[in-house]
N, CA and C atoms as a LAMMPS dump frame, in Angstrom:
ITEM: TIMESTEP
0
ITEM: NUMBER OF ATOMS
699
ITEM: BOX BOUNDS ff ff ff
-5.0000000000000000e+02 5.0000000000000000e+02
-5.0000000000000000e+02 5.0000000000000000e+02
-5.0000000000000000e+02 5.0000000000000000e+02
ITEM: ATOMS id mol type element x y z
1 1 1 N -145.712 227.661 132.22
2 1 2 C -145.459 227.739 133.666
3 1 3 C -145.85 226.416 134.323
4 2 1 N -144.853 225.862 135.042
5 2 2 C -145.153 224.621 135.744
6 2 3 C -145.938 224.923 136.999
7 3 1 N -146.826 224.002 137.395
8 3 2 C -147.643 224.236 138.573
9 3 3 C -147.676 223.02 139.462
10 4 1 N -147.553 223.271 140.752
11 4 2 C -147.71 222.247 141.756
12 4 3 C -148.923 222.637 142.571
13 5 1 N -149.934 221.78 142.635
14 5 2 C -151.158 222.136 143.332
15 5 3 C -151.489 221.16 144.434
16 6 1 N -151.999 221.699 145.515
17 6 2 C -152.534 220.87 146.583
18 6 3 C -153.974 221.287 146.791
19 7 1 N -154.945 220.361 146.612
20 7 2 C -156.354 220.653 146.789
21 7 3 C -156.862 220.006 148.063
22 8 1 N -157.944 220.526 148.586
23 8 2 C -158.59 220.125 149.818
24 8 3 C -157.842 220.725 150.998
25 9 1 N -158.381 220.562 152.189
26 9 2 C -157.808 221.213 153.366
27 9 3 C -156.552 220.492 153.823
28 10 1 N -155.49 221.266 154.03
29 10 2 C -154.235 220.705 154.515
30 10 3 C -153.812 221.31 155.842
31 11 1 N -154.531 222.326 156.315
32 11 2 C -154.121 223.022 157.535
33 11 3 C -154.018 222.125 158.739
34 12 1 N -154.989 221.177 158.904
35 12 2 C -154.969 220.309 160.091
36 12 3 C -153.723 219.447 160.102
37 13 1 N -153.363 218.931 158.94
38 13 2 C -152.203 218.051 158.876
39 13 3 C -150.917 218.821 159.104
40 14 1 N -150.825 220.011 158.518
41 14 2 C -149.623 220.808 158.713
42 14 3 C -149.515 221.251 160.159
43 15 1 N -150.654 221.595 160.774
44 15 2 C -150.632 221.966 162.188
45 15 3 C -150.143 220.798 163.026
46 16 1 N -150.536 219.593 162.666
47 16 2 C -150.055 218.417 163.381
48 16 3 C -148.56 218.261 163.24
49 17 1 N -148.047 218.581 162.081
50 17 2 C -146.612 218.534 161.861
51 17 3 C -145.887 219.501 162.768
52 18 1 N -146.464 220.709 162.923
53 18 2 C -145.803 221.738 163.712
54 18 3 C -145.882 221.468 165.205
55 19 1 N -146.966 220.845 165.649
56 19 2 C -147.176 220.694 167.086
57 19 3 C -147.014 219.273 167.586
58 20 1 N -146.874 218.3 166.663
59 20 2 C -146.699 216.918 167.069
60 20 3 C -147.972 216.262 167.516
61 21 1 N -149.157 216.707 167.022
62 21 2 C -150.419 216.098 167.398
63 21 3 C -150.49 214.686 166.857
64 22 1 N -151.185 213.745 167.553
65 22 2 C -151.289 212.377 167.073
66 22 3 C -151.994 212.336 165.729
67 23 1 N -151.614 211.363 164.901
68 23 2 C -152.254 211.171 163.602
69 23 3 C -152.043 209.744 163.176
70 24 1 N -152.936 209.229 162.314
71 24 2 C -152.777 207.886 161.794
72 24 3 C -151.517 207.85 160.971
73 25 1 N -150.642 206.93 161.252
74 25 2 C -149.334 206.94 160.624
75 25 3 C -149.108 205.706 159.783
76 26 1 N -148.348 205.889 158.724
77 26 2 C -147.904 204.757 157.931
78 26 3 C -146.721 204.136 158.643
79 27 1 N -146.384 202.866 158.378
80 27 2 C -145.248 202.228 159.022
81 27 3 C -143.991 203.03 158.794
82 28 1 N -143.22 203.203 159.841
83 28 2 C -142.006 203.999 159.745
84 28 3 C -140.927 203.208 159.042
85 29 1 N -140.179 203.882 158.227
86 29 2 C -139.095 203.25 157.512
87 29 3 C -137.794 203.878 157.976
88 30 1 N -136.828 203.055 158.249
89 30 2 C -135.534 203.562 158.663
90 30 3 C -134.796 204.042 157.429
91 31 1 N -134.142 205.172 157.554
92 31 2 C -133.391 205.686 156.428
93 31 3 C -131.939 205.817 156.83
94 32 1 N -131.073 205.779 155.85
95 32 2 C -129.656 205.881 156.123
96 32 3 C -129.061 206.941 155.225
97 33 1 N -127.987 207.525 155.698
98 33 2 C -127.322 208.547 154.904
99 33 3 C -125.839 208.252 154.893
100 34 1 N -125.324 208.106 153.713
101 34 2 C -123.91 207.82 153.587
102 34 3 C -123.112 209.064 153.925
103 35 1 N -121.918 208.871 154.498
104 35 2 C -121.06 210.003 154.787
105 35 3 C -120.606 210.651 153.503
106 36 1 N -120.483 211.96 153.545
107 36 2 C -120.123 212.691 152.346
108 36 3 C -118.87 213.495 152.63
109 37 1 N -117.913 213.401 151.757
110 37 2 C -116.667 214.121 151.941
111 37 3 C -116.578 215.248 150.927
112 38 1 N -116.016 216.353 151.344
113 38 2 C -115.815 217.482 150.451
114 38 3 C -114.338 217.54 150.107
115 39 1 N -114.018 217.421 148.834
116 39 2 C -112.63 217.397 148.41
117 39 3 C -112.143 218.815 148.152
118 40 1 N -110.862 219.024 148.365
119 40 2 C -110.255 220.318 148.123
120 40 3 C -109.184 220.144 147.067
121 41 1 N -109.165 220.99 146.076
122 41 2 C -108.176 220.885 145.013
123 41 3 C -107.769 222.282 144.572
124 42 1 N -106.577 222.389 144.016
125 42 2 C -106.097 223.687 143.562
126 42 3 C -106.536 223.982 142.143
127 43 1 N -106.945 222.961 141.405
128 43 2 C -107.424 223.163 140.046
129 43 3 C -108.813 222.586 139.913
130 44 1 N -109.596 223.122 139.002
131 44 2 C -110.978 222.702 138.817
132 44 3 C -111.18 222.156 137.411
133 45 1 N -111.594 220.895 137.256
134 45 2 C -111.852 220.332 135.935
135 45 3 C -113 221.082 135.268
136 46 1 N -113.011 221.116 133.934
137 46 2 C -114.083 221.827 133.225
138 46 3 C -115.471 221.346 133.585
139 47 1 N -115.621 220.021 133.815
140 47 2 C -116.961 219.488 134.088
141 47 3 C -117.432 219.796 135.504
142 48 1 N -116.608 220.498 136.275
143 48 2 C -117 220.831 137.646
144 48 3 C -117.698 222.179 137.739
145 49 1 N -117.836 222.866 136.604
146 49 2 C -118.396 224.219 136.625
147 49 3 C -119.776 224.276 137.259
148 50 1 N -120.656 223.355 136.845
149 50 2 C -122.027 223.366 137.369
150 50 3 C -122.04 223.141 138.87
151 51 1 N -121.191 222.224 139.336
152 51 2 C -121.145 221.932 140.762
153 51 3 C -120.637 223.131 141.554
154 52 1 N -119.633 223.795 141.034
155 52 2 C -119.09 224.963 141.731
156 52 3 C -120.11 226.099 141.781
157 53 1 N -120.92 226.214 140.736
158 53 2 C -121.98 227.224 140.766
159 53 3 C -122.997 226.899 141.851
160 54 1 N -123.287 225.605 142
161 54 2 C -124.224 225.195 143.047
162 54 3 C -123.649 225.482 144.424
163 55 1 N -122.333 225.333 144.564
164 55 2 C -121.692 225.603 145.845
165 55 3 C -121.831 227.076 146.233
166 56 1 N -121.931 227.949 145.233
167 56 2 C -122.149 229.36 145.534
168 56 3 C -123.493 229.562 146.228
169 57 1 N -124.493 228.74 145.847
170 57 2 C -125.798 228.817 146.511
171 57 3 C -125.679 228.401 147.968
172 58 1 N -124.834 227.399 148.233
173 58 2 C -124.638 226.953 149.612
174 58 3 C -124.07 228.08 150.474
175 59 1 N -123.232 228.892 149.897
176 59 2 C -122.616 229.984 150.657
177 59 3 C -123.648 230.983 151.15
178 60 1 N -124.812 231.018 150.505
179 60 2 C -125.843 231.973 150.906
180 60 3 C -126.665 231.498 152.092
181 61 1 N -126.454 230.243 152.52
182 61 2 C -127.149 229.739 153.71
183 61 3 C -126.621 230.483 154.933
184 62 1 N -127.498 231.102 155.706
185 62 2 C -127.061 231.917 156.843
186 62 3 C -126.6 231.089 158.036
187 63 1 N -127.252 229.935 158.281
188 63 2 C -126.905 229.095 159.43
189 63 3 C -125.758 228.158 159.068
190 64 1 N -124.795 228.029 159.985
191 64 2 C -123.607 227.221 159.705
192 64 3 C -123.949 225.765 159.418
193 65 1 N -124.822 225.166 160.25
194 65 2 C -125.168 223.759 160.055
195 65 3 C -125.911 223.554 158.745
196 66 1 N -126.794 224.483 158.404
197 66 2 C -127.52 224.384 157.145
198 66 3 C -126.573 224.53 155.959
199 67 1 N -125.568 225.373 156.118
200 67 2 C -124.592 225.574 155.053
201 67 3 C -123.775 224.301 154.82
202 68 1 N -123.36 223.661 155.909
203 68 2 C -122.628 222.401 155.787
204 68 3 C -123.497 221.317 155.169
205 69 1 N -124.776 221.29 155.569
206 69 2 C -125.699 220.3 155.022
207 69 3 C -125.858 220.485 153.517
208 70 1 N -125.889 221.725 153.079
209 70 2 C -126.007 222.015 151.649
210 70 3 C -124.81 221.459 150.887
211 71 1 N -123.612 221.665 151.416
212 71 2 C -122.418 221.127 150.768
213 71 3 C -122.438 219.597 150.749
214 72 1 N -122.85 219.01 151.875
215 72 2 C -122.882 217.553 151.966
216 72 3 C -123.825 216.944 150.944
217 73 1 N -124.978 217.574 150.751
218 73 2 C -125.961 217.043 149.812
219 73 3 C -125.553 217.288 148.366
220 74 1 N -124.714 218.26 148.155
221 74 2 C -124.301 218.603 146.8
222 74 3 C -123.246 217.653 146.25
223 75 1 N -122.279 217.298 147.094
224 75 2 C -121.155 216.494 146.63
225 75 3 C -121.344 215.021 146.951
226 76 1 N -120.988 214.179 146.012
227 76 2 C -121.064 212.734 146.218
228 76 3 C -119.889 212.279 147.07
229 77 1 N -119.942 211.066 147.644
230 77 2 C -118.825 210.556 148.441
231 77 3 C -117.528 210.55 147.644
232 78 1 N -116.45 210.853 148.333
233 78 2 C -115.139 210.912 147.701
234 78 3 C -114.664 209.527 147.308
235 79 1 N -114.155 209.365 146.094
236 79 2 C -113.638 208.082 145.619
237 79 3 C -112.135 208.182 145.454
238 80 1 N -111.433 207.059 145.207
239 80 2 C -109.98 207.097 145.068
240 80 3 C -109.51 208.007 143.944
241 81 1 N -110.373 208.374 143.028
242 81 2 C -109.96 209.216 141.909
243 81 3 C -109.818 210.685 142.298
244 82 1 N -110.012 210.993 143.582
245 82 2 C -109.795 212.347 144.053
246 82 3 C -110.971 213.263 143.813
247 83 1 N -110.689 214.529 143.449
248 83 2 C -111.744 215.528 143.303
249 83 3 C -112.766 215.131 142.246
250 84 1 N -112.302 214.517 141.153
251 84 2 C -113.239 214.074 140.12
252 84 3 C -114.239 213.094 140.692
253 85 1 N -113.769 212.218 141.589
254 85 2 C -114.667 211.239 142.187
255 85 3 C -115.734 211.894 143.033
256 86 1 N -115.384 213.008 143.674
257 86 2 C -116.364 213.709 144.507
258 86 3 C -117.471 214.32 143.672
259 87 1 N -117.218 214.496 142.382
260 87 2 C -118.211 215.114 141.515
261 87 3 C -119.039 214.097 140.743
262 88 1 N -118.785 212.815 140.961
263 88 2 C -119.572 211.777 140.306
264 88 3 C -120.827 211.573 141.136
265 89 1 N -121.942 212.15 140.699
266 89 2 C -123.146 212.182 141.508
267 89 3 C -124.276 211.326 140.953
268 90 1 N -124.017 210.651 139.842
269 90 2 C -125.101 209.921 139.179
270 90 3 C -125.736 208.885 140.085
271 91 1 N -124.92 208.228 140.932
272 91 2 C -125.454 207.177 141.785
273 91 3 C -125.854 207.656 143.169
274 92 1 N -125.748 208.947 143.424
275 92 2 C -126.033 209.481 144.749
276 92 3 C -127.52 209.759 144.889
277 93 1 N -128.163 209.124 145.861
278 93 2 C -129.587 209.31 146.107
279 93 3 C -129.75 210.091 147.402
280 94 1 N -130.465 211.211 147.347
281 94 2 C -130.618 212.068 148.507
282 94 3 C -131.476 211.453 149.592
283 95 1 N -131.208 211.834 150.844
284 95 2 C -131.943 211.286 151.984
285 95 3 C -133.399 211.74 151.984
286 96 1 N -133.643 213.025 151.725
287 96 2 C -135.021 213.52 151.735
288 96 3 C -135.827 212.901 150.598
289 97 1 N -135.235 212.799 149.421
290 97 2 C -135.912 212.172 148.28
291 97 3 C -136.28 210.737 148.615
292 98 1 N -135.343 210.022 149.24
293 98 2 C -135.602 208.633 149.622
294 98 3 C -136.703 208.553 150.664
295 99 1 N -136.691 209.468 151.634
296 99 2 C -137.715 209.467 152.685
297 99 3 C -139.11 209.623 152.072
298 100 1 N -139.249 210.53 151.129
299 100 2 C -140.556 210.772 150.506
300 100 3 C -141.014 209.578 149.682
301 101 1 N -140.143 209.057 148.852
302 101 2 C -140.535 207.96 147.964
303 101 3 C -140.75 206.656 148.721
304 102 1 N -139.975 206.412 149.77
305 102 2 C -140.162 205.192 150.557
306 102 3 C -141.504 205.217 151.283
307 103 1 N -141.884 206.379 151.822
308 103 2 C -143.172 206.458 152.506
309 103 3 C -144.313 206.195 151.525
310 104 1 N -144.192 206.704 150.307
311 104 2 C -145.254 206.521 149.321
312 104 3 C -145.418 205.062 148.896
313 105 1 N -144.429 204.218 149.155
314 105 2 C -144.551 202.796 148.838
315 105 3 C -145.605 202.114 149.702
316 106 1 N -145.998 202.746 150.808
317 106 2 C -147.028 202.189 151.688
318 106 3 C -148.435 202.582 151.247
319 107 1 N -148.541 203.391 150.213
320 107 2 C -149.857 203.847 149.765
321 107 3 C -150.645 202.697 149.147
322 108 1 N -151.91 202.62 149.507
323 108 2 C -152.805 201.6 148.983
324 108 3 C -153.632 202.177 147.836
325 109 1 N -153.506 201.604 146.656
326 109 2 C -154.286 202.062 145.519
327 109 3 C -153.816 203.398 144.982
328 110 1 N -154.705 204.035 144.226
329 110 2 C -154.373 205.306 143.587
330 110 3 C -154.945 206.498 144.347
331 111 1 N -154.949 206.429 145.659
332 111 2 C -155.484 207.515 146.471
333 111 3 C -154.483 208.666 146.558
334 112 1 N -154.966 209.806 147.011
335 112 2 C -154.09 210.951 147.263
336 112 3 C -154.182 211.396 148.718
337 113 1 N -154.721 210.527 149.561
338 113 2 C -154.806 210.811 150.996
339 113 3 C -153.415 211.086 151.553
340 114 1 N -153.336 212.058 152.45
341 114 2 C -152.053 212.378 153.066
342 114 3 C -151.602 211.231 153.961
343 115 1 N -150.417 210.701 153.693
344 115 2 C -149.834 209.678 154.561
345 115 3 C -149 210.369 155.63
346 116 1 N -149.155 209.937 156.864
347 116 2 C -148.445 210.552 157.99
348 116 3 C -147.652 209.489 158.733
349 117 1 N -146.373 209.729 158.917
350 117 2 C -145.512 208.854 159.709
351 117 3 C -144.948 209.653 160.874
352 118 1 N -145.072 209.114 162.082
353 118 2 C -144.508 209.745 163.272
354 118 3 C -143.592 208.75 163.97
355 119 1 N -142.397 209.19 164.285
356 119 2 C -141.428 208.363 164.995
357 119 3 C -141.067 209.084 166.291
358 120 1 N -141.461 208.551 167.456
359 120 2 C -141.155 209.205 168.736
360 120 3 C -139.704 208.984 169.14
361 121 1 N -139.33 209.593 170.243
362 121 2 C -137.981 209.421 170.755
363 121 3 C -137.358 210.749 171.108
364 122 1 N -136.053 210.718 171.377
365 122 2 C -135.351 211.944 171.735
366 122 3 C -135.366 212.951 170.586
367 123 1 N -135.351 212.433 169.357
368 123 2 C -135.405 213.297 168.177
369 123 3 C -136.582 212.856 167.316
370 124 1 N -137.806 213.196 167.733
371 124 2 C -139.003 212.734 167.015
372 124 3 C -139.035 213.246 165.579
373 125 1 N -139.659 212.444 164.731
374 125 2 C -139.761 212.768 163.312
375 125 3 C -141.211 212.689 162.865
376 126 1 N -141.639 213.648 162.067
377 126 2 C -142.969 213.633 161.46
378 126 3 C -142.796 213.841 159.958
379 127 1 N -143.419 212.967 159.167
380 127 2 C -143.336 213.06 157.711
381 127 3 C -144.737 212.94 157.127
382 128 1 N -145.141 213.884 156.278
383 128 2 C -146.452 213.886 155.625
384 128 3 C -146.227 213.95 154.12
385 129 1 N -146.819 213.017 153.367
386 129 2 C -146.615 212.987 151.92
387 129 3 C -147.914 212.787 151.155
388 130 1 N -147.916 213.24 149.92
389 130 2 C -149.002 212.968 148.974
390 130 3 C -148.402 212.987 147.569
391 131 1 N -148.872 212.105 146.671
392 131 2 C -148.277 212.02 145.335
393 131 3 C -148.937 212.955 144.331
394 132 1 N -148.251 213.198 143.247
395 132 2 C -148.824 213.962 142.147
396 132 3 C -149.774 213.073 141.361
397 133 1 N -150.742 213.682 140.697
398 133 2 C -151.641 212.929 139.83
399 133 3 C -151.341 213.314 138.383
400 134 1 N -151.85 212.509 137.457
401 134 2 C -151.611 212.786 136.053
402 134 3 C -150.23 212.388 135.593
403 135 1 N -149.53 211.576 136.404
404 135 2 C -148.199 211.094 136.059
405 135 3 C -148.188 209.574 136.09
406 136 1 N -147.425 208.986 135.19
407 136 2 C -147.194 207.548 135.255
408 136 3 C -146.182 207.307 136.367
409 137 1 N -146.417 206.321 137.259
410 137 2 C -145.46 206.054 138.334
411 137 3 C -144.056 205.802 137.76
412 138 1 N -143.036 206.227 138.515
413 138 2 C -143.082 206.88 139.825
414 138 3 C -143.463 208.358 139.702
415 139 1 N -144.263 208.826 140.654
416 139 2 C -144.801 210.18 140.617
417 139 3 C -144.03 211.119 141.551
418 140 1 N -144 212.404 141.249
419 140 2 C -143.444 213.375 142.194
420 140 3 C -144.217 213.326 143.511
421 141 1 N -143.561 213.693 144.593
422 141 2 C -144.17 213.591 145.922
423 141 3 C -144.009 214.915 146.662
424 142 1 N -145.13 215.436 147.173
425 142 2 C -145.097 216.603 148.054
426 142 3 C -144.884 216.118 149.476
427 143 1 N -143.939 216.71 150.197
428 143 2 C -143.629 216.255 151.553
429 143 3 C -143.474 217.439 152.506
430 144 1 N -144.222 217.374 153.619
431 144 2 C -143.996 218.236 154.775
432 144 3 C -143.32 217.363 155.822
433 145 1 N -142.296 217.873 156.484
434 145 2 C -141.615 217.04 157.473
435 145 3 C -140.994 217.887 158.572
436 146 1 N -140.76 217.229 159.699
437 146 2 C -139.97 217.804 160.786
438 146 3 C -138.942 216.746 161.16
439 147 1 N -137.703 216.953 160.74
440 147 2 C -136.62 216 160.944
441 147 3 C -135.447 216.744 161.57
442 148 1 N -134.879 216.185 162.627
443 148 2 C -133.78 216.838 163.343
444 148 3 C -134.182 218.24 163.803
445 149 1 N -135.459 218.362 164.208
446 149 2 C -136.003 219.627 164.714
447 149 3 C -136.009 220.738 163.666
448 150 1 N -135.981 220.369 162.399
449 150 2 C -136.051 221.335 161.31
450 150 3 C -137.288 221.033 160.472
451 151 1 N -138.149 222.038 160.305
452 151 2 C -139.373 221.872 159.521
453 151 3 C -139.086 222.181 158.058
454 152 1 N -139.583 221.311 157.178
455 152 2 C -139.313 221.459 155.749
456 152 3 C -140.577 221.25 154.919
457 153 1 N -140.656 221.94 153.797
458 153 2 C -141.672 221.692 152.776
459 153 3 C -140.909 221.407 151.484
460 154 1 N -141.107 220.211 150.914
461 154 2 C -140.294 219.773 149.789
462 154 3 C -141.133 219.037 148.745
463 155 1 N -140.617 218.976 147.544
464 155 2 C -141.216 218.166 146.483
465 155 3 C -140.124 217.273 145.912
466 156 1 N -140.314 215.959 146.024
467 156 2 C -139.385 214.991 145.446
468 156 3 C -139.739 214.822 143.974
469 157 1 N -138.807 215.115 143.098
470 157 2 C -139.03 215.077 141.654
471 157 3 C -138.502 213.781 141.053
472 158 1 N -139.146 213.313 139.999
473 158 2 C -138.698 212.102 139.329
474 158 3 C -137.756 212.405 138.168
475 159 1 N -137.767 213.655 137.719
476 159 2 C -136.844 214.103 136.675
477 159 3 C -136.186 215.379 137.182
478 160 1 N -134.855 215.435 137.203
479 160 2 C -134.157 216.533 137.864
480 160 3 C -134.306 217.876 137.167
481 161 1 N -134.233 218.924 137.963
482 161 2 C -134.18 220.289 137.458
483 161 3 C -132.733 220.629 137.128
484 162 1 N -132.541 221.545 136.194
485 162 2 C -131.184 221.894 135.781
486 162 3 C -130.735 223.245 136.331
487 163 1 N -131.374 223.688 137.416
488 163 2 C -130.98 224.933 138.077
489 163 3 C -130.751 224.64 139.554
490 164 1 N -130.26 225.627 140.278
491 164 2 C -129.92 225.421 141.687
492 164 3 C -130.864 226.134 142.648
493 165 1 N -131.594 227.121 142.172
494 165 2 C -132.604 227.795 142.984
495 165 3 C -133.579 228.489 142.04
496 166 1 N -134.823 228.677 142.491
497 166 2 C -135.846 229.258 141.629
498 166 3 C -136.773 230.169 142.424
499 167 1 N -137.355 231.13 141.739
500 167 2 C -138.392 231.973 142.328
501 167 3 C -139.73 231.272 142.141
502 168 1 N -140.546 231.249 143.183
503 168 2 C -141.853 230.599 143.102
504 168 3 C -142.919 231.539 143.65
505 169 1 N -144.157 231.281 143.249
506 169 2 C -145.309 231.989 143.8
507 169 3 C -146.268 230.964 144.366
508 170 1 N -146.584 231.085 145.656
509 170 2 C -147.544 230.199 146.299
510 170 3 C -148.897 230.895 146.304
511 171 1 N -149.91 230.23 145.785
512 171 2 C -151.271 230.759 145.781
513 171 3 C -152.146 229.884 146.668
514 172 1 N -152.522 230.397 147.832
515 172 2 C -153.371 229.669 148.772
516 172 3 C -154.711 230.38 148.858
517 173 1 N -155.742 229.767 148.254
518 173 2 C -157.071 230.39 148.218
519 173 3 C -156.989 231.826 147.712
520 174 1 N -156.274 231.99 146.584
521 174 2 C -156.14 233.294 145.923
522 174 3 C -155.283 234.291 146.696
523 175 1 N -154.614 233.832 147.749
524 175 2 C -153.636 234.678 148.441
525 175 3 C -152.257 234.335 147.885
526 176 1 N -151.611 235.298 147.268
527 176 2 C -150.327 235.054 146.618
528 176 3 C -149.168 235.358 147.559
529 177 1 N -148.199 234.471 147.568
530 177 2 C -146.991 234.641 148.37
531 177 3 C -145.788 234.318 147.5
532 178 1 N -144.937 235.307 147.295
533 178 2 C -143.728 235.081 146.51
534 178 3 C -142.614 234.597 147.428
535 179 1 N -141.87 233.633 146.929
536 179 2 C -140.811 233.045 147.742
537 179 3 C -139.662 232.614 146.839
538 180 1 N -138.62 232.116 147.483
539 180 2 C -137.455 231.612 146.744
540 180 3 C -137.143 230.222 147.266
541 181 1 N -137.184 229.24 146.391
542 181 2 C -136.944 227.857 146.785
543 181 3 C -135.611 227.372 146.236
544 182 1 N -135.11 226.319 146.863
545 182 2 C -133.824 225.757 146.492
546 182 3 C -134.007 224.4 145.814
547 183 1 N -133.079 224.071 144.943
548 183 2 C -133.076 222.761 144.285
549 183 3 C -131.94 221.959 144.898
550 184 1 N -132.276 220.856 145.547
551 184 2 C -131.299 220.061 146.291
552 184 3 C -131.126 218.675 145.651
553 185 1 N -130.19 217.947 146.222
554 185 2 C -130.008 216.522 145.94
555 185 3 C -129.945 216.224 144.443
556 186 1 N -128.952 216.835 143.784
557 186 2 C -128.72 216.6 142.358
558 186 3 C -129.903 216.995 141.492
559 187 1 N -130.655 217.986 141.914
560 187 2 C -131.774 218.46 141.119
561 187 3 C -133.062 217.703 141.311
562 188 1 N -133.091 216.732 142.225
563 188 2 C -134.277 215.888 142.395
564 188 3 C -135.197 216.354 143.515
565 189 1 N -134.815 217.41 144.228
566 189 2 C -135.613 217.867 145.365
567 189 3 C -135.808 219.374 145.302
568 190 1 N -137.068 219.802 145.29
569 190 2 C -137.42 221.215 145.354
570 190 3 C -137.793 221.523 146.792
571 191 1 N -137.15 222.541 147.387
572 191 2 C -137.309 222.776 148.822
573 191 3 C -137.486 224.251 149.144
574 192 1 N -138.43 224.531 150.053
575 192 2 C -138.611 225.895 150.538
576 192 3 C -137.532 226.197 151.566
577 193 1 N -137.572 227.381 152.129
578 193 2 C -136.62 227.725 153.181
579 193 3 C -136.828 226.824 154.388
580 194 1 N -135.776 226.671 155.197
581 194 2 C -135.85 225.834 156.388
582 194 3 C -135.935 226.702 157.641
583 195 1 N -136.126 226.026 158.768
584 195 2 C -136.118 226.72 160.042
585 195 3 C -137.266 227.695 160.193
586 196 1 N -136.998 228.823 160.862
587 196 2 C -138.053 229.779 161.186
588 196 3 C -138.706 230.378 159.944
589 197 1 N -137.903 230.696 158.937
590 197 2 C -138.479 231.273 157.722
591 197 3 C -139.358 230.263 157.008
592 198 1 N -138.956 228.987 157.035
593 198 2 C -139.779 227.951 156.429
594 198 3 C -141.076 227.747 157.187
595 199 1 N -141.011 227.822 158.515
596 199 2 C -142.213 227.683 159.343
597 199 3 C -143.186 228.822 159.054
598 200 1 N -142.662 230.038 158.941
599 200 2 C -143.523 231.182 158.639
600 200 3 C -144.217 230.998 157.296
601 201 1 N -143.507 230.428 156.347
602 201 2 C -144.086 230.199 155.027
603 201 3 C -145.21 229.173 155.092
604 202 1 N -144.987 228.103 155.845
605 202 2 C -146.002 227.06 155.979
606 202 3 C -147.215 227.584 156.737
607 203 1 N -146.988 228.42 157.759
608 203 2 C -148.103 228.962 158.543
609 203 3 C -149.08 229.736 157.668
610 204 1 N -148.568 230.366 156.636
611 204 2 C -149.439 231.144 155.762
612 204 3 C -150.357 230.266 154.922
613 205 1 N -150.125 228.953 154.962
614 205 2 C -150.976 228.022 154.221
615 205 3 C -152.081 227.449 155.092
616 206 1 N -152.042 227.709 156.402
617 206 2 C -153.044 227.156 157.309
618 206 3 C -154.451 227.565 156.875
619 207 1 N -155.345 226.599 156.889
620 207 2 C -156.736 226.864 156.586
621 207 3 C -157.061 226.964 155.111
622 208 1 N -156.05 226.939 154.249
623 208 2 C -156.297 227.055 152.812
624 208 3 C -156.857 225.749 152.257
625 209 1 N -157.809 225.859 151.354
626 209 2 C -158.372 224.675 150.708
627 209 3 C -157.588 224.29 149.457
628 210 1 N -156.927 225.251 148.868
629 210 2 C -156.126 224.972 147.68
630 210 3 C -154.762 225.633 147.802
631 211 1 N -153.793 225.023 147.178
632 211 2 C -152.439 225.58 147.141
633 211 3 C -151.841 225.319 145.766
634 212 1 N -151.369 226.369 145.142
635 212 2 C -150.701 226.237 143.853
636 212 3 C -149.301 226.816 143.974
637 213 1 N -148.319 226.049 143.547
638 213 2 C -146.937 226.516 143.519
639 213 3 C -146.561 226.725 142.059
640 214 1 N -146.351 227.964 141.672
641 214 2 C -145.978 228.285 140.299
642 214 3 C -144.47 228.489 140.226
643 215 1 N -143.844 227.789 139.337
644 215 2 C -142.401 227.954 139.141
645 215 3 C -142.148 228.226 137.667
646 216 1 N -141.889 229.483 137.357
647 216 2 C -141.759 229.885 135.958
648 216 3 C -140.329 229.808 135.449
649 217 1 N -139.364 229.816 136.371
650 217 2 C -137.976 229.93 135.938
651 217 3 C -137.283 228.597 135.75
652 218 1 N -137.945 227.503 136.144
653 218 2 C -137.263 226.216 136.046
654 218 3 C -138.226 225.144 135.601
655 219 1 N -137.707 224.227 134.823
656 219 2 C -138.506 223.086 134.384
657 219 3 C -137.644 221.846 134.493
658 220 1 N -138.287 220.726 134.698
659 220 2 C -137.554 219.476 134.78
660 220 3 C -137.021 219.123 133.41
661 221 1 N -136.263 218.044 133.351
662 221 2 C -135.633 217.634 132.104
663 221 3 C -136.661 217.422 131
664 222 1 N -137.882 217.064 131.364
665 222 2 C -138.931 216.828 130.381
666 222 3 C -140.007 217.916 130.405
667 223 1 N -139.75 218.976 131.136
668 223 2 C -140.694 220.075 131.178
669 223 3 C -142.015 219.715 131.824
670 224 1 N -142.018 218.796 132.779
671 224 2 C -143.259 218.331 133.38
672 224 3 C -143.694 219.212 134.541
673 225 1 N -144.983 219.259 134.784
674 225 2 C -145.528 219.905 135.967
675 225 3 C -146.039 218.813 136.888
676 226 1 N -146.354 219.186 138.124
677 226 2 C -146.857 218.202 139.087
678 226 3 C -148.096 218.752 139.766
679 227 1 N -149.162 217.981 139.742
680 227 2 C -150.439 218.38 140.32
681 227 3 C -150.753 217.467 141.491
682 228 1 N -151.023 218.053 142.673
683 228 2 C -151.27 217.272 143.874
684 228 3 C -152.685 217.48 144.389
685 229 1 N -153.333 216.402 144.799
686 229 2 C -154.622 216.452 145.485
687 229 3 C -154.422 215.846 146.865
688 230 1 N -154.645 216.609 147.917
689 230 2 C -154.49 216.105 149.282
690 230 3 C -155.869 215.857 149.864
691 231 1 N -156.187 214.603 150.194
692 231 2 C -157.502 214.241 150.699
693 231 3 C -157.475 213.991 152.192
694 232 1 N -158.596 214.289 152.863
695 232 2 C -158.756 213.929 154.267
696 232 3 C -158.931 212.433 154.384
697 233 1 N -158.376 211.864 155.454
698 233 2 C -158.598 210.452 155.721
699 233 3 C -159.973 210.29 156.339
């Protein structure tokens, strides 16, 4: 069983994410997202099976905008080769994965202190990250964020998962919470539910000194687990 753990108190930082309280921030990095086109075809190549199965997961998104976002993140930009080009995802780097890894580039030394970035404006952004330990860089990254008014809890993986969604158990100070997480961005991003359901899930972690995420149904390409220590600044 793979385990993702967060040690030390994280409630204050997560509360800051939810309410926009001031916090020491790392330099903000601008991120970009390439436009993504969804191709339509009457026939499906054999190698498209996995992608089409992932698209079935997108259909389960209840909110229209979230459903479109799922499709956009699943398919690579359309190339002149048509539908086959839309399925060439090897070079596609997800926006959330990039946001997490770029913020971690500002980390000094081998600390596990939570890095916080806040960007004010009409659409303020808050990003909180901490790296996994026991891994040779680049390391997986745990990220709490509020982007486009949507709160997210995600783990940026360095080796992709080969499934599209998984059952997980969150253990916060011996309080168990079963949930269902999604695998996004070509298998490189593990993500909890978004919006109100995601907020409710994060709220249940408030005040906890430890957090363990157990994922028994999925393993990365190398079967690795990720262990996180979140330290107070």
